Structure formats: structure tokens, C-alpha cells
C-alpha positions in Angstrom: -1.1 -3.8 25.5 1.5 -2.6 28.0 4.4 -2.2 25.5 5.5 1.1 27.0 6.3 -0.9 30.3 8.3 -3.5 28.4 12.0 -3.7 29.3 12.8 -4.2 25.6 11.0 -1.0 24.4 14.2 1.1 24.2 16.1 -1.5 22.2 13.2 -1.9 19.8 12.8 1.9 19.4 16.6 2.1 18.6 16.1 -0.5 15.8 18.2 -3.3 17.4 15.8 -5.9 16.0 15.2 -4.3 12.6 17.0 -7.1 10.7 15.5 -9.9 12.7 12.4 -11.9 11.8 9.3 -11.5 14.0 9.9 -14.8 15.8 13.4 -13.7 16.9 12.2 -10.5 18.6 11.3 -10.3 22.3 7.7 -9.2 21.3 7.0 -12.7 19.8 6.7 -14.4 23.1 5.6 -11.4 25.1 2.9 -11.9 27.6 2.2 -8.2 28.2 -1.1 -8.4 26.3 -4.1 -6.7 28.0 -6.1 -9.8 28.7 -6.2 -11.2 25.2 -4.1 -14.3 24.6 -2.3 -13.6 21.4 0.1 -16.6 21.6 -2.3 -19.2 20.0 -2.8 -16.8 17.1 1.0 -16.4 16.7 1.5 -20.1 16.6 -1.4 -20.8 14.3 -0.3 -18.3 11.6 3.1 -18.7 10.1 4.2 -15.7 8.1 6.9 -16.1 5.6 9.0 -13.0 6.5 10.4 -12.9 2.9 6.9 -12.0 1.6 6.2 -9.2 4.0 6.4 -5.9 2.2 8.7 -3.8 4.4 10.5 -2.0 1.7 13.6 -4.0 1.9 14.4 -6.4 -1.1 14.4 -10.0 -0.2 14.5 -13.5 -1.8 10.8 -13.2 -2.8 11.4 -10.0 -4.6 14.3 -11.5 -6.5 12.3 -14.5 -7.6 9.4 -12.3 -8.6 11.6 -10.2 -10.8 12.8 -13.3 -12.7 9.4 -14.6 -13.5 7.2 -12.7 -16.0 3.7 -11.9 -14.8 1.0 -14.0 -16.3 0.1 -12.5 -19.7 3.0 -10.1 -19.5 6.2 -9.7 -21.3 9.8 -10.1 -20.0 11.4 -6.9 -18.8 13.9 -6.9 -21.7 11.1 -6.9 -24.2 9.3 -4.0 -22.4 12.6 -2.0 -22.2 13.3 -2.4 -25.9 9.7 -1.5 -26.8 9.9 1.6 -24.6 13.2 2.6 -26.1 11.8 2.2 -29.6 8.7 4.3 -28.7 10.8 7.1 -27.4 12.8 7.3 -30.6 9.7 7.5 -32.9 8.8 10.6 -34.8 5.5 12.2 -33.7 3.7 11.1 -36.9 4.8 7.5 -36.6 3.8 7.5 -32.9 0.3 8.8 -33.8 -0.1 6.1 -36.5 1.0 3.4 -34.1 -1.3 4.7 -31.3 -4.3 5.0 -33.5 -3.9 1.5 -35.0 -3.5 0.2 -31.4 -6.8 1.9 -30.6 -8.3 -0.1 -33.7 -9.0 3.1 -35.7 -9.5 2.6 -39.4 -6.9 3.7 -42.0 -9.4 6.3 -43.2 -9.7 7.9 -39.8 -5.9 7.9 -39.4 -5.3 9.5 -42.8 -7.9 12.2 -42.1 -6.4 13.0 -38.7 -2.8 13.2 -40.0 -3.6 14.7 -43.4 -1.9 11.8 -45.2 -3.1 9.3 -47.7 -4.2 5.9 -46.6 -1.4 4.2 -48.5 1.1 6.6 -46.9 -0.1 5.7 -43.4 0.0 2.0 -44.1 3.5 2.2 -45.6 4.8 4.3 -42.7 3.5 1.7 -40.2 5.0 -1.2 -42.3 8.4 0.5 -42.4 8.2 1.3 -38.7 7.6 -2.4 -37.8 10.3 -3.4 -40.2 12.8 -1.1 -38.3 11.5 -2.0 -34.8 9.9 -5.5 -34.8 9.2 -5.3 -31.1 6.5 -2.7 -31.8 4.5 -5.3 -33.7 3.4 -6.5 -30.2 1.5 -3.3 -29.7 -0.6 -3.7 -32.8 -2.3 -7.2 -32.5 -4.1 -7.1 -35.8 -0.9 -6.3 -37.6 1.0 -9.1 -35.7 -1.6 -11.6 -36.8 -1.5 -10.5 -40.4 2.3 -10.8 -40.4 2.1 -14.3 -39.0 -0.4 -15.4 -41.7 1.9 -14.0 -44.4 4.9 -15.9 -43.0 2.9 -19.2 -43.0 1.9 -18.7 -46.6 5.5 -17.9 -47.5 4.7 -14.4 -48.8 
């Protein structure tokens, strides 16, 4: 490539074409290639400039922010869960973390030097205060749904 001989090199270096799509720059139709014909490749591949990750937000970024990822939660749910986690006492956080890791109530009670019933009650009250945290404990969430269906 002989780009350093290009008459547009100075304007490109200044950033005059920074806000333009690739097709609008003088480089798109440039014939300064060193023997390789790049034009057929340029015409065969159509790149959606909105999807190019150049660090600037674009329409594709806005659309992606509105759609939750597959299997994920909306940002509002994640934000409220994070807020609730940051407000937890250290003991409540440990109980929630250990149940999330599928540890038994006996293991949790031995680790925290509390009774099994006390650990269960703390988690039940925690979920009552912050229902969004039930999403973090899948076994508890299923148990709560079964109780609701039974009417208990």
C-alpha cells in the first residue's frame, strides 16, 4: 500500500473523516494498493457501520441496551438486586451466598455458629424484605412458587 503518498493522507491524519462511514472516505475507492485488487472485496462485503466497535455509541448500542440478553435479567432487576446486596449485613450475605452455592443448612449453621432454624429464619426474613434476592437462590424460589400454588 502506498498510503503515505496519498493526497488525502494529511486530512485523514487530522481526523476530517472521523465521523464518516468507510464508504464516504477517499480510501474506499483508492487504487493505491500494491498490486492487490481490494475493490472486489470491498464491494462483496457490506459492513454495517453501526455494528463496528469503535468506541462511539451508535444505534446498535442503543438497541442492544433495550433488549435483555438471552437468559439474563433486565438492567432494572440487576440494579435493584445489587442495591439490596450492598445493604445486607455480613451474616445475611454469608447465608445467602452459601445457599446460592447449594450448601446444606447444617454446613451454614456450623460456619456461622448459628442454629439451623435461625439461619432458615434469617434467609426467609431477608427474602421477605428484598424479594428480588429470591432470584439468587433457585431452590428457595421454586419452594416459594410451590407454596403459592398450594395456597399456603
